[in-house]
VEXDREN-238799 format. One record per atom (N, C-alpha, C): residue in three letters; z, x, y; atom name. Coordinates in Angstrom, 3 decimals. Example, Ala and Ser with C-alpha at 12.3 -4.5 7.8 and 13.67 -1.06 7.14 Angstrom:
! residues 2
SITE   drendo         zz         xx         yy   tilo
SITE      ALA      7.800     13.190     -5.690      N
SITE      ALA      7.800     12.300     -4.500     CA
SITE      ALA      7.800     13.200     -3.300      C
SITE      SER      7.080     12.850     -2.250      N
SITE      SER      7.140     13.670     -1.060     CA
SITE      SER      7.870     12.900      0.030      C
This chain:
! residues 103
SITE   drendo         zz         xx         yy   tilo
SITE      MET    195.025    172.491    105.918      N
SITE      MET    194.957    171.760    104.877     CA
SITE      MET    194.848    171.257    103.860      C
SITE      TYR    194.846    169.942    103.267      N
SITE      TYR    195.780    169.456    102.453     CA
SITE      TYR    194.874    168.338    101.447      C
SITE      ALA    194.541    168.433    100.453      N
SITE      ALA    194.135    167.586    100.062     CA
SITE      ALA    195.195    167.093     98.857      C
SITE      VAL    194.767    165.566     97.818      N
SITE      VAL    195.362    165.134     97.192     CA
SITE      VAL    194.339    164.710     95.862      C
SITE      ILE    195.090    165.250     94.593      N
SITE      ILE    194.150    165.360     93.621     CA
SITE      ILE    194.632    164.845     92.235      C
SITE      LYS    193.646    164.398     91.299      N
SITE      LYS    194.069    163.717     90.472     CA
SITE      LYS    193.834    164.463     88.564      C
SITE      THR    194.501    164.841     88.252      N
SITE      THR    194.146    165.900     86.708     CA
SITE      THR    195.458    165.517     85.941      C
SITE      GLY    195.409    165.237     84.285      N
SITE      GLY    195.663    164.877     83.621     CA
SITE      GLY    196.273    163.467     83.792      C
SITE      GLY    196.308    162.161     84.706      N
SITE      GLY    197.218    161.069     85.148     CA
SITE      GLY    198.248    161.234     85.809      C
SITE      LYS    197.704    161.974     86.759      N
SITE      LYS    199.365    162.554     87.843     CA
SITE      LYS    198.292    162.582     89.589      C
SITE      GLN    198.857    162.657     90.227      N
SITE      GLN    198.738    162.746     91.453     CA
SITE      GLN    199.087    164.040     92.001      C
SITE      TYR    198.773    164.956     92.482      N
SITE      TYR    199.310    165.857     93.395     CA
SITE      TYR    199.264    166.371     94.708      C
SITE      LYS    199.861    166.865     95.972      N
SITE      LYS    199.260    166.644     97.038     CA
SITE      LYS    199.464    168.543     97.191      C
SITE      VAL    198.181    168.933     97.251      N
SITE      VAL    198.421    170.750     97.879     CA
SITE      VAL    197.153    171.307     98.904      C
SITE      THR    197.638    172.563     99.132      N
SITE      THR    197.208    172.892     99.797     CA
SITE      THR    196.908    174.337     99.430      C
SITE      GLU    196.234    175.109     99.878      N
SITE      GLU    195.608    176.311     99.790     CA
SITE      GLU    197.096    177.186     99.752      C
SITE      GLY    197.183    178.004     98.574      N
SITE      GLY    198.538    179.380     97.838     CA
SITE      GLY    199.287    178.150     96.935      C
SITE      ASP    199.574    176.982     96.770      N
SITE      ASP    200.193    176.371     96.749     CA
SITE      ASP    200.113    176.884     94.630      C
SITE      VAL    201.261    176.554     93.688      N
SITE      VAL    200.845    176.675     91.893     CA
SITE      VAL    201.664    175.727     92.112      C
SITE      LEU    201.646    174.874     90.791      N
SITE      LEU    201.636    174.500     90.560     CA
SITE      LEU    201.392    174.244     88.925      C
SITE      ARG    202.153    173.022     88.553      N
SITE      ARG    202.689    172.943     87.039     CA
SITE      ARG    201.636    171.776     86.770      C
SITE      VAL    200.960    171.360     85.333      N
SITE      VAL    199.890    169.959     85.493     CA
SITE      VAL    199.821    169.920     83.763      C
SITE      GLU    199.442    169.019     83.652      N
SITE      GLU    199.189    168.861     82.022     CA
SITE      GLU    198.304    169.598     81.580      C
SITE      LYS    197.493    170.219     79.713      N
SITE      LYS    197.276    170.921     79.124     CA
SITE      LYS    196.229    171.164     80.291      C
SITE      LEU    195.069    172.225     80.607      N
SITE      LEU    193.548    172.854     80.596     CA
SITE      LEU    193.355    173.449     79.832      C
SITE      ASN    192.219    172.698     79.250      N
SITE      ASN    191.739    174.004     78.778     CA
SITE      ASN    190.470    175.098     79.110      C
SITE      ALA    191.703    175.777     79.891      N
SITE      ALA    191.176    177.302     80.317     CA
SITE      ALA    192.006    178.441     79.998      C
SITE      GLU    191.465    179.682     79.805      N
SITE      GLU    192.406    180.724     79.600     CA
SITE      GLU    192.271    181.226     80.795      C
SITE      VAL    193.754    182.105     80.602      N
SITE      VAL    194.682    182.850     82.027     CA
SITE      VAL    193.468    183.234     83.081      C
SITE      ASN    193.851    183.853     83.923      N
SITE      ASN    192.896    184.207     85.177     CA
SITE      ASN    191.291    183.194     85.011      C
SITE      ALA    191.025    182.148     84.436      N
SITE      ALA    189.751    181.814     84.658     CA
SITE      ALA    189.587    180.869     85.462      C
SITE      THR    189.050    180.325     86.764      N
SITE      THR    188.511    179.343     87.510     CA
SITE      THR    188.920    178.571     87.493      C
SITE      VAL    189.008    177.237     87.548      N
SITE      VAL    188.817    175.720     87.330     CA
SITE      VAL    188.688    175.106     88.322      C
SITE      GLU    187.553    174.089     88.523      N
SITE      GLU    187.398    173.662     89.357     CA
SITE      GLU    187.999    171.516     89.304      C
SITE      LEU    188.390    171.050     89.689      N
SITE      LEU    188.873    170.065     90.221     CA
SITE      LEU    188.358    169.307     91.186      C
SITE      THR    187.827    167.724     90.008      N
SITE      THR    186.239    167.681     90.823     CA
SITE      THR    187.095    165.521     91.197      C
SITE      GLU    188.741    165.650     90.978      N
SITE      GLU    188.568    163.783     90.909     CA
SITE      GLU    189.649    164.537     92.268      C
SITE      VAL    189.025    164.685     93.546      N
SITE      VAL    189.827    164.710     95.141     CA
SITE      VAL    189.926    163.474     95.185      C
SITE      LEU    190.979    163.076     95.974      N
SITE      LEU    191.507    161.329     96.039     CA
SITE      LEU    191.758    161.313     97.549      C
SITE      PHE    191.648    162.478     98.357      N
SITE      PHE    192.216    162.686     99.634     CA
SITE      PHE    191.866    164.179    100.199      C
SITE      VAL    191.667    164.329    101.440      N
SITE      VAL    191.193    165.397    101.975     CA
SITE      VAL    191.744    165.030    103.745      C
SITE      ALA    192.228    166.132    103.989      N
SITE      ALA    192.885    166.477    105.457     CA
SITE      ALA    192.882    167.425    106.154      C
SITE      ASN    192.097    167.511    107.858      N
SITE      ASN    191.487    169.038    108.026     CA
SITE      ASN    192.114    168.048    109.472      C
SITE      GLY    193.398    168.638    109.874      N
SITE      GLY    193.975    168.185    111.291     CA
SITE      GLY    193.759    167.038    111.855      C
SITE      GLU    192.926    166.774    112.292      N
SITE      GLU    192.800    164.847    112.551     CA
SITE      GLU    191.331    164.521    111.720      C
SITE      THR    190.935    165.617    110.987      N
SITE      THR    189.910    165.151    110.097     CA
SITE      THR    190.097    164.345    108.868      C
SITE      VAL    190.394    163.037    108.394      N
SITE      VAL    190.980    162.150    107.445     CA
SITE      VAL    189.364    162.716    106.488      C
SITE      LYS    189.469    162.639    105.358      N
SITE      LYS    188.450    161.508    104.123     CA
SITE      LYS    189.072    161.028    103.110      C
SITE      VAL    188.736    159.621    103.129      N
SITE      VAL    189.840    159.144    102.354     CA
SITE      VAL    188.473    158.614    100.288      C
SITE      GLY    188.823    159.004    100.069      N
SITE      GLY    187.333    158.486     98.611     CA
SITE      GLY    188.238    157.219     98.514      C
SITE      THR    186.736    156.306     98.047      N
SITE      THR    186.797    155.146     96.978     CA
SITE      THR    186.322    155.722     95.671      C
SITE      PRO    186.477    155.600     94.631      N
SITE      PRO    188.616    155.745     94.283     CA
SITE      PRO    188.465    157.629     94.342      C
SITE      VAL    186.714    158.397     94.632      N
SITE      VAL    187.354    159.887     94.806     CA
SITE      VAL    186.444    160.124     96.303      C
SITE      VAL    186.334    161.111     97.268      N
SITE      VAL    185.254    161.455     97.771     CA
SITE      VAL    184.582    162.634     97.194      C
SITE      GLU    183.423    162.135     97.517      N
SITE      GLU    182.358    162.708     97.177     CA
SITE      GLU    181.938    164.127     97.992      C
SITE      GLY    181.530    165.103     96.830      N
SITE      GLY    181.266    166.608     97.107     CA
SITE      GLY    181.957    167.050     97.389      C
SITE      ALA    183.455    166.603     97.238      N
SITE      ALA    185.114    167.679     97.156     CA
SITE      ALA    185.229    168.238     95.827      C
SITE      LYS    185.879    169.148     96.226      N
SITE      LYS    186.546    169.756     94.680     CA
SITE      LYS    187.744    170.853     95.379      C
SITE      VAL    188.354    170.357     94.360      N
SITE      VAL    189.809    172.213     94.859     CA
SITE      VAL    189.235    172.910     93.814      C
SITE      VAL    189.224    174.536     94.140      N
SITE      VAL    189.293    175.251     93.049     CA
SITE      VAL    190.903    176.232     93.264      C
SITE      ALA    191.117    176.355     91.469      N
SITE      ALA    192.325    176.640     91.231     CA
SITE      ALA    191.967    177.890     90.221      C
SITE      GLU    192.969    178.453     89.834      N
SITE      GLU    192.823    179.835     89.548     CA
SITE      GLU    194.060    179.679     88.511      C
SITE      VAL    193.574    180.004     87.014      N
SITE      VAL    195.148    179.458     85.525     CA
SITE      VAL    195.536    180.642     86.082      C
SITE      VAL    197.180    180.851     86.169      N
SITE      VAL    198.061    181.607     86.587     CA
SITE      VAL    198.958    181.735     85.229      C
SITE      ALA    199.144    180.362     84.139      N
SITE      ALA    199.096    180.360     83.198     CA
SITE      ALA    199.644    179.724     82.076      C
SITE      GLN    199.209    179.419     80.821      N
SITE      GLN    199.690    178.350     79.725     CA
SITE      GLN    201.131    178.556     79.108      C
SITE      GLY    201.841    177.417     79.612      N
SITE      GLY    203.227    177.413     78.214     CA
SITE      GLY    203.440    175.927     77.609      C
SITE      LYS    204.988    175.840     77.550      N
SITE      LYS    205.411    174.528     77.158     CA
SITE      LYS    206.392    174.251     78.053      C
SITE      GLY    206.927    173.268     78.169      N
SITE      GLY    207.589    172.927     78.798     CA
SITE      GLY    209.393    173.040     78.402      C
SITE      ALA    210.750    172.414     79.150      N
SITE      ALA    211.644    172.494     78.167     CA
SITE      ALA    212.019    171.564     77.252      C
SITE      LYS    212.414    171.812     76.054      N
SITE      LYS    212.379    171.145     75.274     CA
SITE      LYS    213.039    169.872     75.300      C
SITE      VAL    212.965    168.353     75.083      N
SITE      VAL    213.782    166.816     74.792     CA
SITE      VAL    214.215    166.614     73.779      C
SITE      VAL    214.940    165.755     73.728      N
SITE      VAL    215.394    165.742     72.496     CA
SITE      VAL    216.163    164.217     72.604      C
SITE      ASN    215.874    163.407     71.465      N
SITE      ASN    215.904    162.037     71.081     CA
SITE      ASN    216.990    161.691     70.004      C
SITE      PHE    217.953    161.003     70.450      N
SITE      PHE    218.741    161.337     69.572     CA
SITE      PHE    218.921    159.835     68.876      C
SITE      LYS    218.545    158.580     67.987      N
SITE      LYS    218.845    157.264     68.200     CA
SITE      LYS    220.423    157.323     66.652      C
SITE      TYR    220.700    157.111     66.901      N
SITE      TYR    221.827    156.294     65.893     CA
SITE      TYR    222.189    154.772     65.678      C
SITE      LYS    222.883    153.860     65.032      N
SITE      LYS    223.548    153.000     64.661     CA
SITE      LYS    225.236    153.128     63.970      C
SITE      PRO    226.180    152.863     65.398      N
SITE      PRO    227.333    153.071     64.354     CA
SITE      PRO    227.340    152.011     63.297      C
SITE      LYS    228.487    152.666     62.546      N
SITE      LYS    229.109    152.522     61.344     CA
SITE      LYS    227.795    151.921     60.075      C
SITE      LYS    226.868    153.083     60.375      N
SITE      LYS    225.097    152.291     59.534     CA
SITE      LYS    225.298    153.344     59.080      C
SITE      GLY    225.381    155.035     58.962      N
SITE      GLY    224.816    155.956     58.228     CA
SITE      GLY    223.496    156.179     59.233      C
SITE      TYR    222.856    155.854     60.133      N
SITE      TYR    221.489    155.312     60.684     CA
SITE      TYR    221.290    156.870     61.846      C
SITE      HIS    220.632    157.842     61.573      N
SITE      HIS    220.700    158.947     62.546     CA
SITE      HIS    219.342    159.017     62.776      C
SITE      ARG    218.736    159.843     64.222      N
SITE      ARG    216.938    160.198     64.251     CA
SITE      ARG    217.260    161.312     64.695      C
SITE      LYS    216.846    162.439     65.187      N
SITE      LYS    216.815    163.526     65.773     CA
SITE      LYS    215.009    163.333     66.290      C
SITE      LYS    214.535    163.598     67.085      N
SITE      LYS    213.463    164.068     67.349     CA
SITE      LYS    213.517    164.943     68.927      C
SITE      GLY    212.292    166.610     68.946      N
SITE      GLY    212.425    167.024     70.033     CA
SITE      GLY    211.152    166.862     69.973      C
SITE      HIS    210.819    167.382     71.673      N
SITE      HIS    209.305    167.765     71.835     CA
SITE      HIS    209.116    168.522     73.241      C
SITE      ARG    208.329    169.158     73.034      N
SITE      ARG    207.896    170.442     74.368     CA
SITE      ARG    206.894    170.029     74.635      C
SITE      GLN    206.294    168.915     75.663      N
SITE      GLN    204.749    169.027     76.621     CA
SITE      GLN    204.881    170.534     77.073      C
SITE      LEU    202.987    170.595     76.307      N
SITE      LEU    202.639    171.843     76.983     CA
SITE      LEU    201.757    171.091     78.368      C
SITE      PHE    201.673    172.462     79.213      N
SITE      PHE    201.375    172.401     80.579     CA
SITE      PHE    200.708    173.812     80.793      C
SITE      THR    200.406    173.691     81.816      N
SITE      THR    199.174    174.761     82.649     CA
SITE      THR    199.477    175.469     84.023      C
SITE      GLU    199.673    176.225     84.667      N
SITE      GLU    200.145    176.763     86.185     CA
SITE      GLU    199.808    176.880     86.426      C
SITE      ILE    198.638    176.134     87.363      N
SITE      ILE    197.613    176.878     88.457     CA
SITE      ILE    198.228    177.505     90.398      C
SITE      LYS    196.852    178.322     90.485      N
SITE      LYS    196.910    178.265     92.103     CA
SITE      LYS    196.091    178.321     92.440      C
SITE      ILE    195.907    177.019     93.197      N
SITE      ILE    194.781    176.693     94.402     CA
SITE      ILE    194.272    178.224     95.205      C
SITE      THR    193.099    177.789     94.836      N
SITE      THR    192.923    178.987     95.855     CA
SITE      THR    191.714    178.489     96.870      C
SITE      SER    191.388    177.348     96.560      N
SITE      SER    190.580    176.515     97.952     CA
SITE      SER    190.078    174.714     98.214      C
SITE      ILE    189.892    174.654     99.021      N
SITE      ILE    189.869    173.249     99.104     CA
SITE      ILE    188.602    173.334     99.799      C
SITE      ASN    187.558    172.403     99.541      N
SITE      ASN    186.423    172.685     99.679     CA
SITE      ASN    186.232    170.687     99.973      C
SITE      ALA    185.275    170.084    101.626      N
SITE      ALA    185.333    168.935    101.392     CA
SITE      ALA    183.682    169.202    102.147      C
């Protein structure tokens, strides 16, 4: 059984037991999170496609960790003009483990 969920503006294909990094969620470590934006659920030959979401479907996940991703550096310069600009960014993430898929 697998599902396609939407969180943080991105879509993920998940099965039970998967561990994935999503955009930061407001939840503590070891807390349980219900993701209700389920776009697609497949269980063997049974398939449910949402318009845009599957009614009554949810994915339950456990928060494993909160953290920051790798640093991304943006460096701009213009030759012979003395113009240099350097910016850094670290995206916040939440690591979750999928515990169950309820269709």
